[in-house]
TIDREN-778601 format. One line per field, with one value per residue (C-alpha): x, y, z; residue number from 1; residue in one letter. Coordinates in steps of 0.25 Angstrom, whole numbers. Example, Ala and Ser with C-alpha at 12.3 -4.5 7.8 and 13.67 -1.06 7.14 Angstrom:
c1: [49  55]
c2: [-18  -4]
c3: [31  29]
nr: [1  2]
rest: [a  s]
***
This chain:
c1: [-967  -954  -956  -951  -939  -934  -934  -928  -916  -919  -925  -940  -935  -935  -921  -916  -922  -914  -915  -910  -904  -897  -885  -884  -879  -877  -888  -887  -895  -897  -898  -897  -889  -879  -878  -877  -874  -870  -870  -867  -876  -873  -859  -859  -849  -851  -858  -861  -858  -862  -857  -853  -850  -842  -840  -827  -829  -833  -847  -856  -866  -878  -884  -898  -903  -913  -918  -915  -918  -916  -919  -917  -919  -917  -902  -898  -901  -898  -899  -897  -899  -895  -888  -885  -875  -879  -874  -869  -860  -860  -868  -865  -874  -872  -879  -878  -880  -879  -880  -880  -881  -884  -869  -867  -860  -864  -860  -862  -858  -860  -859  -859  -857  -854  -865  -857  -843  -839  -829  -829  -821  -827  -837  -839  -842  -840  -840  -841  -835  -841  -832  -838  -836  -823  -814  -801  -806  -797  -799  -793  -791  -789  -781  -783  -770  -776  -768  -775  -771  -776  -779  -790  -800  -795  -799  -796  -800  -789  -785  -782  -788  -786  -787  -784  -784  -795  -802  -808  -809  -813  -816  -821  -836  -837  -828  -824  -832  -826  -833  -826  -829  -823  -822  -822  -822  -812  -801  -806  -800  -805  -806  -810  -823  -822  -814  -827  -835  -841  -842  -835  -823  -826  -820  -822  -816  -808  -795  -793  -778  -783  -786  -800  -809  -810  -818  -828  -831  -846  -847  -837  -841  -839  -841  -838  -842  -841  -844  -845  -844  -842  -831  -831  -842  -854  -861  -876  -880  -893  -895  -893  -906  -908  -919  -922  -917  -905  -897  -889  -880  -870  -859  -858  -845  -839  -845  -836  -836  -845  -838  -840  -851  -852  -859  -854  -858  -869  -863  -876  -871  -884  -884  -889  -903  -906  -914  -902  -892  -901  -903  -888  -884  -893  -884  -873  -862  -848  -843  -847  -839  -836  -827  -818  -811  -801  -797  -812  -814  -828  -824  -825  -840  -841  -832  -841  -853  -847  -842  -856  -863  -853  -855  -870  -869  -858  -849  -835  -831  -824  -818  -813  -802  -800  -786  -779  -764  -766  -769  -759  -767  -780  -778  -773  -785  -794  -787  -791  -805  -806  -801  -812  -823  -819  -825  -824  -816  -814  -808  -800  -801  -790  -791  -784  -790  -779  -778  -788  -782  -776  -760  -753  -748  -763  -766  -753  -756  -770  -766  -755  -765  -777  -774  -772  -786  -792  -782  -791  -796  -791  -785  -789  -783  -790  -799  -812  -816  -817  -809  -802  -794  -790  -787  -777  -771  -770  -766  -755  -759  -750  -754  -769  -779  -789  -793  -806  -813  -827  -837  -849  -855  -857  -844  -847  -862  -874  -886  -891  -886  -871  -872  -876  -865  -855  -857  -848  -837  -837  -832  -821  -815  -813  -807  -798  -794  -789  -779  -771  -776  -773  -780  -783  -797  -806  -816  -826  -831  -840  -849  -859  -869  -862  -848  -846  -837  -831  -817  -814  -819  -811  -820  -829  -842  -855  -864  -878  -888  -900  -909  -898  -892  -878  -869  -866  -881  -888  -903  -901  -896  -910  -915  -916  -906  -896  -898  -896  -883  -878  -881  -873  -861  -861  -861  -849  -841  -844  -841  -828  -824  -822  -819  -829  -839  -846  -859  -866  -869  -878  -889  -893  -894  -880  -884  -891  -903  -909  -907  -918  -919  -921  -916  -911  -917  -929  -933  -920  -916  -929  -926  -935  -930  -924  -926  -915  -911  -913  -898  -899  -906  -895  -884  -893  -894  -879  -877  -884  -874  -862  -854  -856  -852  -855  -855  -852  -865  -867  -879  -882  -886  -878  -883  -897  -896  -885  -884  -877  -875  -872  -869  -868  -870  -877  -886  -887  -892  -893  -896  -901  -902  -910  -903  -914  -928  -933  -937  -927  -928  -917  -912  -903  -894  -886  -884  -884  -898  -905  -919  -926  -923  -930  -931  -933  -933  -931  -938  -948  -959  -953  -941  -948  -952  -938  -932  -941  -942  -929  -931  -944  -939  -927  -935  -944  -938  -942  -950  -945  -943  -937  -923  -921  -906  -901  -909  -919  -927  -933  -938  -931  -940  -933  -921  -924  -915  -918  -913  -912  -909  -907  -916  -913  -902  -911  -913  -902]
c2: [-371  -378  -392  -403  -407  -393  -393  -407  -404  -391  -397  -400  -413  -428  -434  -445  -458  -469  -484  -494  -506  -519  -527  -539  -535  -520  -509  -496  -485  -481  -466  -457  -467  -471  -480  -475  -482  -496  -503  -517  -517  -504  -503  -493  -498  -487  -473  -471  -475  -465  -459  -445  -435  -423  -411  -403  -395  -408  -405  -417  -419  -425  -438  -439  -454  -460  -474  -479  -494  -501  -516  -522  -534  -537  -538  -532  -521  -516  -501  -494  -480  -469  -456  -442  -432  -419  -405  -394  -400  -414  -425  -439  -451  -464  -477  -483  -497  -503  -517  -523  -538  -547  -549  -535  -530  -517  -513  -499  -495  -482  -480  -466  -457  -442  -436  -422  -418  -412  -411  -420  -422  -436  -446  -459  -467  -463  -473  -468  -476  -471  -465  -470  -485  -483  -472  -478  -492  -502  -503  -510  -502  -509  -500  -499  -507  -519  -517  -517  -508  -509  -495  -488  -477  -464  -461  -447  -439  -442  -429  -437  -450  -462  -472  -470  -479  -487  -500  -505  -502  -512  -509  -518  -516  -526  -536  -545  -538  -528  -519  -517  -506  -508  -497  -497  -488  -477  -475  -472  -466  -462  -449  -446  -438  -433  -422  -416  -422  -433  -445  -455  -460  -458  -467  -460  -459  -453  -450  -436  -437  -437  -423  -417  -412  -421  -419  -430  -431  -434  -449  -453  -465  -468  -481  -485  -495  -498  -510  -514  -528  -534  -544  -554  -561  -550  -552  -551  -537  -529  -517  -504  -497  -484  -480  -482  -475  -467  -465  -453  -454  -446  -450  -443  -436  -422  -413  -407  -392  -387  -380  -366  -364  -353  -349  -342  -328  -329  -330  -322  -309  -304  -298  -306  -302  -299  -312  -320  -314  -318  -332  -334  -329  -340  -350  -346  -346  -344  -338  -333  -337  -327  -330  -319  -321  -309  -308  -304  -289  -292  -300  -287  -286  -301  -298  -286  -294  -306  -296  -290  -303  -309  -297  -299  -313  -311  -321  -320  -322  -335  -329  -337  -330  -334  -328  -327  -325  -310  -314  -304  -292  -299  -301  -287  -281  -291  -286  -272  -276  -283  -271  -263  -273  -279  -293  -303  -315  -328  -337  -335  -346  -344  -349  -346  -346  -355  -365  -376  -377  -365  -365  -359  -346  -340  -343  -337  -324  -323  -324  -313  -304  -306  -311  -297  -293  -305  -312  -323  -327  -341  -343  -356  -364  -374  -374  -367  -380  -394  -402  -409  -397  -396  -411  -409  -396  -398  -385  -386  -386  -374  -362  -362  -360  -369  -376  -375  -382  -382  -393  -395  -409  -407  -409  -423  -426  -418  -426  -426  -440  -436  -423  -431  -441  -429  -425  -436  -432  -418  -424  -432  -420  -415  -428  -428  -413  -416  -426  -415  -402  -407  -398  -386  -382  -386  -376  -381  -369  -368  -380  -379  -388  -386  -381  -366  -367  -378  -380  -390  -384  -385  -375  -363  -366  -364  -353  -359  -359  -350  -355  -364  -363  -359  -372  -368  -369  -381  -381  -391  -378  -374  -389  -398  -407  -395  -394  -409  -408  -396  -404  -416  -407  -399  -413  -419  -406  -403  -417  -418  -405  -394  -380  -372  -374  -365  -368  -362  -347  -337  -336  -339  -353  -357  -352  -356  -348  -341  -326  -317  -315  -330  -340  -334  -347  -350  -361  -368  -365  -365  -358  -348  -333  -330  -344  -352  -366  -378  -379  -366  -374  -384  -373  -366  -379  -381  -366  -367  -377  -369  -369  -384  -396  -408  -422  -434  -441  -453  -456  -471  -466  -453  -452  -451  -443  -435  -429  -418  -418  -405  -402  -389  -385  -398  -397  -407  -405  -416  -412  -422  -422  -432  -431  -439  -438  -449  -447  -453  -459  -455  -460  -450  -453  -443  -445  -430  -428  -429  -434  -423  -417  -408  -412  -402  -406  -397  -404  -402  -399  -387  -383  -372  -365  -367  -361  -348  -347  -352  -345  -351  -365  -364  -359  -372  -381  -395  -406  -412  -427  -437  -443  -456  -458  -448  -455  -448  -453  -445  -445  -435  -430  -430  -420  -416  -409  -413  -406  -413  -405  -410  -401  -406  -396  -385  -381  -373]
c3: [-258  -262  -269  -260  -268  -269  -253  -254  -264  -271  -284  -287  -293  -289  -285  -295  -294  -287  -288  -278  -285  -280  -287  -278  -265  -269  -268  -275  -281  -296  -298  -310  -318  -307  -295  -280  -267  -271  -258  -252  -240  -233  -239  -250  -261  -272  -270  -285  -299  -310  -323  -323  -334  -330  -339  -341  -328  -320  -320  -320  -332  -327  -334  -339  -338  -348  -352  -338  -336  -322  -321  -307  -299  -284  -285  -299  -309  -323  -327  -340  -344  -354  -349  -354  -349  -356  -351  -360  -371  -364  -370  -365  -366  -360  -356  -342  -338  -324  -319  -305  -303  -291  -288  -285  -298  -304  -318  -323  -337  -346  -361  -366  -378  -379  -388  -388  -387  -373  -363  -350  -338  -335  -340  -334  -321  -307  -296  -281  -269  -256  -246  -233  -237  -245  -239  -234  -239  -247  -262  -274  -287  -300  -310  -325  -327  -319  -306  -293  -281  -267  -260  -252  -254  -248  -234  -235  -248  -259  -266  -279  -285  -276  -288  -303  -315  -309  -315  -303  -288  -276  -262  -250  -247  -236  -231  -242  -253  -262  -272  -286  -295  -309  -320  -335  -347  -342  -332  -318  -305  -291  -284  -270  -271  -257  -262  -267  -256  -264  -254  -264  -271  -286  -297  -311  -324  -332  -323  -320  -324  -338  -344  -343  -348  -360  -373  -376  -391  -395  -398  -387  -380  -365  -358  -344  -333  -318  -311  -296  -291  -277  -274  -263  -255  -254  -241  -240  -236  -234  -243  -236  -233  -240  -231  -216  -203  -203  -190  -187  -175  -168  -158  -145  -147  -146  -157  -168  -168  -179  -190  -192  -202  -213  -226  -238  -244  -254  -268  -274  -268  -262  -248  -237  -231  -217  -216  -223  -213  -201  -206  -209  -195  -189  -195  -185  -196  -193  -206  -220  -232  -244  -256  -261  -274  -272  -287  -290  -285  -282  -270  -261  -262  -258  -246  -242  -243  -235  -225  -223  -222  -212  -203  -204  -201  -190  -196  -202  -216  -222  -234  -246  -253  -267  -271  -285  -288  -284  -270  -264  -270  -268  -253  -251  -257  -249  -236  -239  -242  -229  -221  -227  -226  -213  -214  -203  -209  -202  -213  -226  -236  -246  -260  -273  -287  -293  -281  -278  -264  -257  -256  -244  -251  -253  -238  -233  -242  -237  -223  -225  -231  -223  -209  -204  -208  -200  -191  -186  -200  -204  -218  -225  -237  -245  -257  -262  -269  -266  -255  -267  -269  -255  -254  -267  -262  -247  -239  -228  -214  -209  -218  -217  -206  -212  -225  -233  -244  -250  -252  -261  -264  -279  -287  -292  -289  -287  -282  -268  -264  -269  -261  -248  -251  -251  -237  -230  -240  -234  -221  -229  -234  -220  -215  -227  -226  -212  -217  -223  -216  -202  -192  -201  -200  -212  -218  -228  -236  -243  -243  -255  -262  -276  -281  -280  -292  -301  -296  -307  -319  -332  -340  -337  -329  -337  -331  -327  -338  -336  -325  -320  -306  -304  -302  -288  -284  -279  -277  -265  -257  -254  -250  -239  -246  -245  -230  -228  -236  -228  -215  -220  -224  -211  -204  -211  -211  -196  -192  -199  -191  -202  -196  -204  -216  -225  -232  -244  -245  -237  -246  -261  -268  -262  -248  -235  -239  -251  -254  -252  -267  -269  -279  -293  -299  -291  -301  -299  -285  -277  -265  -257  -256  -243  -237  -231  -236  -228  -226  -219  -207  -207  -205  -195  -187  -187  -184  -171  -167  -172  -159  -157  -164  -173  -169  -179  -183  -192  -201  -205  -219  -221  -236  -230  -217  -211  -196  -190  -175  -168  -153  -146  -131  -127  -139  -150  -164  -175  -190  -200  -215  -223  -237  -245  -250  -241  -226  -216  -203  -194  -181  -174  -162  -154  -139  -136  -142  -128  -125  -134  -147  -157  -171  -183  -198  -210  -221  -233  -223  -218  -226  -234  -220  -215  -227  -227  -212  -206  -193  -190  -194  -185  -173  -173  -163  -169  -162  -150  -150  -140  -142  -136  -132  -142  -153  -162  -174  -185  -199  -209  -220  -234  -234  -220  -210  -196  -183  -170  -158  -143  -134  -120  -119  -126  -140  -148]
nr: [1  2  3  4  5  6  7  8  9  10  11  12  13  14  15  16  17  18  19  20  21  22  23  24  25  26  27  28  29  30  31  32  33  34  35  36  37  38  39  40  41  42  43  44  45  46  47  48  49  50  51  52  53  54  55  56  57  58  59  60  61  62  63  64  65  66  67  68  69  70  71  72  73  74  75  76  77  78  79  80  81  82  83  84  85  86  87  88  89  90  91  92  93  94  95  96  97  98  99  100  101  102  103  104  105  106  107  108  109  110  111  112  113  114  115  116  117  118  119  120  121  122  123  124  125  126  127  128  129  130  131  132  133  134  135  136  137  138  139  140  141  142  143  144  145  146  147  148  149  150  151  152  153  154  155  156  157  158  159  160  161  162  163  164  165  166  167  168  169  170  171  172  173  174  175  176  177  178  179  180  181  182  183  184  185  186  187  188  189  190  191  192  193  194  195  196  197  198  199  200  201  202  203  204  205  206  207  208  209  210  211  212  213  214  215  216  217  218  219  220  221  222  223  224  225  226  227  228  229  230  231  232  233  234  235  236  237  238  239  240  241  242  243  244  245  246  247  248  249  250  251  252  253  254  255  256  257  258  259  260  261  262  263  264  265  266  267  268  269  270  271  272  273  274  275  276  277  278  279  280  281  282  283  284  285  286  287  288  289  290  291  292  293  294  295  296  297  298  299  300  301  302  303  304  305  306  307  308  309  310  311  312  313  314  315  316  317  318  319  320  321  322  323  324  325  326  327  328  329  330  331  332  333  334  335  336  337  338  339  340  341  342  343  344  345  346  347  348  349  350  351  352  353  354  355  356  357  358  359  360  361  362  363  364  365  366  367  368  369  370  371  372  373  374  375  376  377  378  379  380  381  382  383  384  385  386  387  388  389  390  391  392  393  394  395  396  397  398  399  400  401  402  403  404  405  406  407  408  409  410  411  412  413  414  415  416  417  418  419  420  421  422  423  424  425  426  427  428  429  430  431  432  433  434  435  436  437  438  439  440  441  442  443  444  445  446  447  448  449  450  451  452  453  454  455  456  457  458  459  460  461  462  463  464  465  466  467  468  469  470  471  472  473  474  475  476  477  478  479  480  481  482  483  484  485  486  487  488  489  490  491  492  493  494  495  496  497  498  499  500  501  502  503  504  505  506  507  508  509  510  511  512  513  514  515  516  517  518  519  520  521  522  523  524  525  526  527  528  529  530  531  532  533  534  535  536  537  538  539  540  541  542  543  544  545  546  547  548  549  550  551  552  553  554  555  556  557  558  559  560  561  562  563  564  565  566  567  568  569  570  571  572  573  574  575  576  577  578  579  580  581  582  583  584  585  586  587  588  589  590  591  592  593  594  595  596  597  598  599  600  601  602  603  604  605  606  607  608  609  610  611  612  613  614  615  616  617  618  619  620  621  622  623  624  625  626  627  628  629  630  631  632  633  634  635  636  637  638  639  640  641  642  643  644  645  646  647  648  649  650  651  652]
rest: [x  x  x  x  x  x  x  x  x  x  x  x  x  x  x  x  x  x  x  x  x  x  x  x  x  x  x  x  x  x  x  x  x  x  x  x  x  x  x  x  x  x  x  x  x  x  x  x  x  x  x  x  x  x  x  x  x  x  x  x  x  x  x  x  x  x  x  x  x  x  x  x  x  x  x  x  x  x  x  x  x  x  x  x  x  x  x  x  x  x  x  x  x  x  x  x  x  x  x  x  x  x  x  x  x  x  x  x  x  x  x  x  x  x  x  x  x  x  x  x  x  x  x  x  x  x  x  x  x  x  x  x  x  x  x  x  x  x  x  x  x  x  x  x  x  x  x  x  x  x  x  x  x  x  x  x  x  x  x  x  x  x  x  x  x  x  x  x  x  x  x  x  x  x  x  x  x  x  x  x  x  x  x  x  x  x  x  x  x  x  x  x  x  x  x  x  x  x  x  x  x  x  x  x  x  x  x  x  x  x  x  x  x  x  x  x  x  x  x  x  x  x  x  x  x  x  x  x  x  x  x  x  x  x  x  x  x  x  x  x  x  x  x  x  x  x  x  x  x  x  x  x  x  x  x  x  x  x  x  x  x  x  x  x  x  x  x  x  x  x  x  x  x  x  x  x  x  x  x  x  x  x  x  x  x  x  x  x  x  x  x  x  x  x  x  x  x  x  x  x  x  x  x  x  x  x  x  x  x  x  x  x  x  x  x  x  x  x  x  x  x  x  x  x  x  x  x  x  x  x  x  x  x  x  x  x  x  x  x  x  x  x  x  x  x  x  x  x  x  x  x  x  x  x  x  x  x  x  x  x  x  x  x  x  x  x  x  x  x  x  x  x  x  x  x  x  x  x  x  x  x  x  x  x  x  x  x  x  x  x  x  x  x  x  x  x  x  x  x  x  x  x  x  x  x  x  x  x  x  x  x  x  x  x  x  x  x  x  x  x  x  x  x  x  x  x  x  x  x  x  x  x  x  x  x  x  x  x  x  x  x  x  x  x  x  x  x  x  x  x  x  x  x  x  x  x  x  x  x  x  x  x  x  x  x  x  x  x  x  x  x  x  x  x  x  x  x  x  x  x  x  x  x  x  x  x  x  x  x  x  x  x  x  x  x  x  x  x  x  x  x  x  x  x  x  x  x  x  x  x  x  x  x  x  x  x  x  x  x  x  x  x  x  x  x  x  x  x  x  x  x  x  x  x  x  x  x  x  x  x  x  x  x  x  x  x  x  x  x  x  x  x  x  x  x  x  x  x  x  x  x  x  x  x  x  x  x  x  x  x  x  x  x  x  x  x  x  x  x  x  x  x  x  x  x  x  x  x  x  x  x  x  x  x  x  x  x  x  x  x  x  x  x  x  x  x  x  x  x  x  x  x  x  x  x  x  x  x  x  x  x  x  x  x  x  x  x  x  x  x  x  x  x  x  x  x  x  x  x  x  x  x  x  x  x  x  x  x  x  x  x  x]
***
């Protein structure tokens, strides 16, 4: 049997300890040397304050904490600790001190020293303002020259830094109360992290206008500080409860058409077994994605394998074309291969090796060369990397049939909580894209848990050490948490109205199920050979409503529980995800549920059986319970996925 924590989130380890603290009227959490969720009542002021060390390729060097001391009273606290950021040739040590007083002031300082000579892109404080409370809201920015400018946090995602040369920033939390964040020790600026689907505005140092990477000599000292204080008459507020019942509700409205749903060809190169093909067909996919780098002569074998798998799955191909400056020749050769192999193609996503966002000439050239082969196929512009690249290199609205970009939640942070936070920012990318794309269909392809490649590296990427997983692999792929994150992603992208989305790969440790051969590193990626991953069942539950739509739903605690509401042919299905390690009581309200529903959970009690025998698991109808006036109450086990089906009109 798989250990419980492996089922939960892929590792047989405990999550980092969290400590709840008070600073007068403010509540917050201390975790791994940083502060999270600083709130005044139910209003989040800051999402996070932490110290980051970024290497020359923008990789984050983790910190090891020691000598931790926490002294707290009912309304104040003092914390001190030592930290080491050591990785490769980087060896940086620092001391952190945090103080919160009864007046609601928080001071956080770091004093560090380089113990080796290394290259860095950034070292210092990061302060995150939440998008839900701040987007479009007024703020005041104090510059390093002492001037003060009145502005606002961007509502739509800003392609460039909204504020530079910052000494302080203030915004109104509740009527008459402003929160001021003040910085010292370096020059700070802000970026809109929604460009990479982080749900925050990040203030950081050192400005990106300065050259990087920078060599840090051994013995170099770095000291910085950040303070938060409240201005105005602070009202008496009750601390927000971090437990208690969560409400998920859906307005009775016309559903949004569900996006087309596909997966990618497996990167491991192994053929799909008959069992895998049958299980993939059960997902009712609309397409299969394959990436072809046309300057690499080996692409023909990838195309042949993808064509064979698409025929077996009875779905067309979404082909990502990666062109070089020899595109004329490459596309002519591809056309010849297409006439020979005869794949069914629905979409061409056109990219160029030297461009982060596709320009018109390459889409026009691909259309000229390939439209004769598959006249109905669409030609897309966009980026093979992050929304940031699309936002900074916006395509026109009159020369592409659609626009695409990829998503992963781990550009800046890697813990479970940060991944959950990223989900609402996925919808922000779609909302912002519509401001400059007009009515062009938006394709999100692919969605992965980790970056497929480093789009911003300034040096060669190191190979994984013996026994280490490749950088593209996340152990949470095979876990219940991975299923919950997938559900949340589908919710936000579907409700925002994207035309199509592609998730993960067919099989392997980046897929929706394990290969027949099993994990190449079973001691690190603890999957079961030939088994599906829990996220497979989320995709299957959505696939059964492929011709239907999604209705907008809201959660009273979206960082704890998410809900996806589906409608099709008089039927309603609600999928719920518990993102945390504690059971959650949930009240679900949806007028279309009817008088009786069937409820089924995927959790630690049955996850392994659902992975090894998915057909039997999916055949189980769930238990029937009464829904009173469209309301259902249930308890979600840790990291559980729940499915609620209306049954008055018949089962799916």
